[in-house]
N, C-alpha and C positions, 0 to 999 in steps of 0.2 A: 329509411326508406323501406318500405315494403315491396315484397316480391312484385306486386301488381304496379306498384308506381313505378319501380325500375324499369319494368317492361314498357309501360306507356312512355316514359322518359326516352328510353332508346329508340321506340318507333317514333316518336316526335321528331328527335332529333336527326333522324334519317329522312324522314318524309319532308321535313322542312329544311334540309340541308341541300337537296336538290333543285328547289325553284330557281336559284339565283343563276344556275348554269341554263336552265330552260327560258327564263325571262331573257337572258342576254341573247339566245338562239334567235327569239322571236322579235327581239328589238331590231337586231342586226339586219333580220331578214326584211323590216321595213313594216312592221306592224306597230302602229302608233300606241304609245303609252297608255293611253285612257282607255281606247278600244281593247287592248290587250288586258287591263285590270278588270274590265266589264266582262269581257268573254270568259276570262276564268271564274269569274263570280258566277255568271249565268250558268256556266255549265256544271259548276259545283252545287249551285241550286236544283238544277235538273236531277244532278245523280242522287241528293239527300232526299227528294220528294219521293222516291220508289221506296224508301226504308221506313218513312215517318210513322209513327203510331197515331193514324187519324183520328181515333176514337178520343185520345187524350188531348189533342191540340188545344181546342177551345178552352179546356179547364186550365191547361198549364200556362197559357198566354193570357189569361183574364188579367187585366190590369198591369201588364208587364211590357205592354208595347212601346212605350217610352223608354224603358231601359234597353229593349231589344234594339231599338233605334239608336240609341247613345252607343251600344256595344258594337254595332255595325260601322258607326262612322268612325270609330277609334281603331276599329281591328281590320276594317276593309275598305271603306269608303275613300279614307285619306291615305292610309300607308300604301296599298297595291299602285295606286298611279304614282305616287312618290318614290317608290323603288324601282318602277319602270322608267320613270323620268331619269332617275340618278343613274341607272345602269345605261344611259345613252352616252355617259360620259367618263365613268369609272368601270373597271373589272368586274366580272362576277365575284371572284374572292374577295374584293375591297368592300363590295356591296355585304356581303355575308359578315366580314369581320364588324364592320360598323352596326350592322345591326345588334350586335353584342352589347352596344350601350345601353339597349332597354332595360337591363336589371339596375343600373345605375339611376336611371329616371325614376324606377320604382322607389330607389332609396330616398330620392328627392322630394318625391310625393308622399311617401308613406307617413311623415308625421302628420300631415294634414287630413289625409282620407282614409288611412288604414293602419291603425296603431300596432295591428299584430304583424306588419309588413316590416317595423323598424329594424335597423341593422346594429350590430354592436360587434366587438370582439373581434374574433377570427372572420365573421361573416363581412364586416366592415372592411377588413384589410383585403378581403378577396376581392371586394367591389373596387376598391382603390387600385388594386392592381389591373383589374379590367379598365378602368379608366384610363390608367397610365398606356395600358396597351392601344386603346383608341386613339391617345394623344399622339404616341408614337407613329401611328398609321398615318394619320393627318398631317403630322407635321414635317414626316419625312418623306413618305411616298409621293404625296400630292400636293407639296407645299410650292406655293408659286405659281400654279397653273389654274387660271379662274374657272374655266369650265368645270375641271375635276373637284374644284373646292365647292362649286355650286353643286355639283351632282353627290359628292359627300355630304354636304348640308341637307338637302333632300332626304337622303338616306337616314341622317340621323333624327331629322324630324320625323319620319316612319318609325323609328325606334322611340322616340317619345309617345307616339299613338300606341305603340306595341304594350309600353308600360302602362297606359291607361286602361285599354281594353281588358285584359286580366281581372283588374280591381272591381270594374263593374260586373264582369263575368262571377268572380267570386261573391261579391256581396249581394247580389240582386239576382242572379240568374243560376247559381251554383247547385241549386237543388232540382234542377229540371233535367229531364233527359236531354243528354248532348244533341240527339237527333232533332228535337224538336227547337231548340233555342239557336241551333247553328243553322237549321234551314231557313228559319224566319229571319235571322240575320242576314243571310245570303240574298233571301228575296227582297229585303229592304234595301241592301246596298246594291242590287241589280238594277231597281228602280231609279234610285238615286243617281246611279252614275250614267244612265240610259241618254240623257239628253246629251252631256258632254260627250259621250262615246259615239252619239250620232254625228257630230261632227269632226270625229278623227277616223272616218272608216278608211280601211287600207285601200290604197290606190290601185293594187294589182292583186290578184290571188298568191296568198303566202305560199311559199314552198311545202312539199310534204314533210321536211324534217322540220319546219316551223309549225304547221298545224299539228303534227304529232306531239311537239314541245307544248302547245296550247292545250291539247287534250289531257295530257299528264297534268298538267298543271292545275286545270279544273277538276279533274277526278280524284286525283291521288292527293295532290298536294294541297288542295282547298276544301273539299268534301270531306276526305278521309282525314286529312291533317286537323282540320277544325274539331272533328268530332272527338279524334283522340286527344286534343289539347284541352277539350273541355272538361274530358274524363281526367286529365292530370292536374288541371287546376283544383278540381275538387279533391284531390288525393293530397296536393302538396301546398297550396296556396299559390297567389300570384309570384311573389317574389323566387321561390325554388322552381316554379315551373318555367320561369324566363331564363334559367340557366340553361335550358336548351340552346339559347341563341349563344351560349359560349362554346358550344360543341358543333353546332351547324357548319362554323367556318372550316373546320378541319375536311367535312367532306366538300365543302364548295371550293376550299382552294384545290385539293385533290382533283376535282372534275375539272375545274378551269384548265388547271395546268395539263392534264392529260388530253383533254378533248379540245379546247380553245387555244392551246399553246400559250397560257397566260404565265408571265414569270414574276413570281413574287419578288418584291424589292425589300430592303433592308428595314424599313418600316413595317412591312408584312410579318417578316419573320418576327421580328421584336414584339410586333403587337399578338402574334398566335402564341408565343411563349408567355407573355404577361396575361394573357387571357385564360390558357390551361390552367395557369397557377390560381388565377382569380376564380375560375369556375369551381376547383376542388375546395378552396377555401369558403367560397361564398354559399356553398350548400349546408355546411354545417352550423347548426343553431339557427336556421330560417323559420320562418312561420310553417306550421304543419298544416294537418288536414283541416277539410272544410267544416264548417260549423254545422251542428243538427239544423236539419230544416225547421222552421216556424211550424207552429201547428197549424196556422191558417193558410201556409203556403201551399198554392195549387199544383204539386208535384204529381207526377204520373204514378199510376197504382204501382206497377212492377218495379219501376225504378226508384220510388220512395221506399218501397220494401227492403230492395237491396242495400240502400244508403243506411237505413235504420238498423239491419242485419250487421253491416261492416263497423257501424259505429259501436253497436253493442260489443262486438267481437273484441274490438281494439280496447273497449272499456274494461 
């Protein structure tokens, strides 16, 4: 892992470790799940619109709107509401740990969609340890409680979406400036969720704490997080990038315990230990840097030159 990749990995791990706490705060304050998802997406889109290199947008997106829509569906439209719905019934710590199943879904989908992401050896052992951690979590901490099982199932469905999104990003959008691809995806997602969000408006003005949580979710966790994540996928590939979901729970559990008074159960502790071991093993031997852009790919000028220079240096 290069220094740049390590820095991006650390940044995304932190930025995407805090949303579970903020979502729980907003949900517990009465903000409906779908409206919460739409609001953070709309805020993220508004923030990124201020930094988009407009002169390159038309050329970059030509012929790619379908893939932008597919990425938006897998990465935003479906998982954001699912996570918010799930956190109505489970703790923020549990939600973060369940999202760690995303790399496991990559391993299941890779043989069909992305041969470079296939797993074997130590990486396979790591992913299996992660799966064992998720199993311990679901089987011990929430076993027998229907509402929590349904909430956990919604979050696992979001984890499946998070496995699909990076594959689309890597294969079809990885050569684009992340500011363009992520802004376009957020705009598509905001439009797609707007009708459903309009039916789930808050019945009262949210508290100042809930509004602050929503603003941080939109600007930091969504806008900045997606741009950083797009850069990370270009550096490491879909499988290795998703290992951030193995590290996010550490921060999420700490925040949930310190701020919300959540008390991790036996399954949470066992899951965390197994996931930490899996995160270490699953990063070794995984698919590496993004492929060189196609000659006919409409990448942005400055960004294309930067990618080309990086590939030449690595070669």
